[in-house]
N, C-alpha and C positions, 0 to 999 in steps of 0.2 A: 258668513255662510260660504261653503265651498262652491267654486264656480268651475264646473267640468269643462267649459269652453277654453279655459286657460291652459289645460294640460297639453293639447297639441302645440300650442304656441310655445310653451316652455320646452317641449321636446325639440322643436325646430331650432330654437335659440341655442339649446345645448349642443346640437349637432353642428350648427354654424360656428360655434366657438371651438369645437373639437378639431375641425379641419380648417387649416388656414386658407384664406381666400387666395385663389390662384395656385394652390398646391397641385403639382402635377403627380401623376402616378409614379414617376421616377423618384420624387422626393419622399414618398410615403411607403413604398413597398419594402424597403430594407433599411435598417439603421446603419448598415455597413457600405452603402452605395450612395454617392452624391449625385447631383442632377446631371452630371456629364458621364456618369457610368464608372467613375473611379471607385474601386473596391478598397476597403480598409480591412486590415487584420483585426478581427474582434478582440477587444481587450479582455483579459481574465476569463477566456472562454472555458478553461478547464473547470471553473467554478460555476459559470453561468449557463453552460450547455450540458447536454447529456452525452455520455460516451457511447458511440454506436458499436464500436469494435476495433480490433487491432490486427495488423499484419506484422509478421516478423520476416525481414529480408536478411538472410545470413551473410551475403557477400555483395560486393560492388559499390558503386557510388551511392546507391539508395539503401545501403545496408542499415539495419537497425529496426527500431519499432516505428510503425506507422499507426498512430492513434487518431481515430476519426470521431468528430463531434458534430452535433447539430442542436438546434433549439428543441426543447421538450415539445413545444406545440407542433413543430415540423415532424418529429418522430411519431407523435400521436396521429397527425393527419395522414402520414404514410401508412401506418397500421390500418387505418380506416379505409383508405382508397387505393393503396398500392402505388401511389405517386407522391412525389415531393410537391408541396404547395408552392405557389408563387411567392418568392421572397425567402424561401428556405435557404439556409446557409450551411454549407459543409466545410469544416476545417479539418485538414489532415496535418498533423504535426509529426515531423520526422525527427526521431531522437537516436543518437548513437546508442550502442548497447555495451554493457559490461558483462563479463563472464567470470564466475568464481565457483568454488566448491562450497556447498551448503549441506545441511543435514538432509535436505530434500533431494540431493543428487550432486554429481560432479559436472562441472562445466555448465552450470545453470546461467542462462542469460537473463539480464534485467535491463530495463531502460536506464540510461545514465541521465545526468542533468544537462548534458550537452545537446542542445537543439541544433539540428542541421538546417532546417528550413520549414516553411509552412506553405501549404496549398489551400486556397479558398475557392469554393464554387458557390455562386448565388443563383438560385432558380429564377429564370425570367420567362414565364409562360406567355408574356405579351410581346416579346421582341422589342423592348423599349429603346435599345441602343444599337440600331442597325448600322450606323456608321462607325462604331467603335470596334477596332480589331480584337479587343479582348472579350467581346460578347458574341455569342452565336450558338446555334444548336440547342437553344433553350436554357443556356447558362451564361453567367459571367465567370471569367476564369482569372485567377491571380496566383502568383508565386511570390513569396516574401522571403528574402534572405535575412539571416541574423544580423548582418552588418548594416542593413537599411530596411528595417521592418515596416517602414511607412511607405515604401516604394514598391509598386508592382513590377517585378523583374520580367514578367511575361509581357511581350509587346504585341504578340499575335497568337491567339489561342489555337489557330489552325496549325501553325508551325511549332508552337511551344508545348501544347497540351493535348490536342485531339488524338494524336497517334497512340498515346497510352490508353485512351478511353474508348477507342473504336471497338475493341473486343467486347465491351459492355454496352453496345448500342441497343440491345434488346431490353435493357433495364435503365434506360435514360442516361446512358454513359456513366453509370455508377456501379461499382462492383458490390452490389448489395448482399451477396451471399456470405460475406464476412462480418455482417452487422446483425448480430442476434437481437439487438434492441428493436430493430424494425419489425421483426416477426413476433416479438413478445416471448421468445424462447427464454426459459429459465436457466 
């Protein structure tokens, strides 16, 4: 016979096994952040994440295509609430550009295979890493160079990152107007 008293016990046991004993919120809120706040560059993000949008910068050190990605669940949550959820990851990949004449026009720019660098931001709505200089203003901040993609080249987000993002302070330091995926635009 079926015993309905065993259902709550089975549910509690399942939850206990799903969350490791002693797991902190830092351990579970993002797969790209360790317990000390070290951010990792997500692997194979072009296949595992959704493309939010792109920027094209024609000249200067940051010239080329700036392609931005996030998790599908983070984009869906943003569409519903207008905010990035805790643990959302934004990856911006900077690629050099090539130019050539095609049937579509002369001097057409396309992204090359040469990657310049990656920027990664991880939403931290709870302020988990207050003593870590790469965390603050609701985000974790990282810069990865192609010669050492496992090392965060940013040492202090206030000195290395924040000045570029301050103009977007009204939209949580993210330039969302270039990301049609967040609005659901076709």
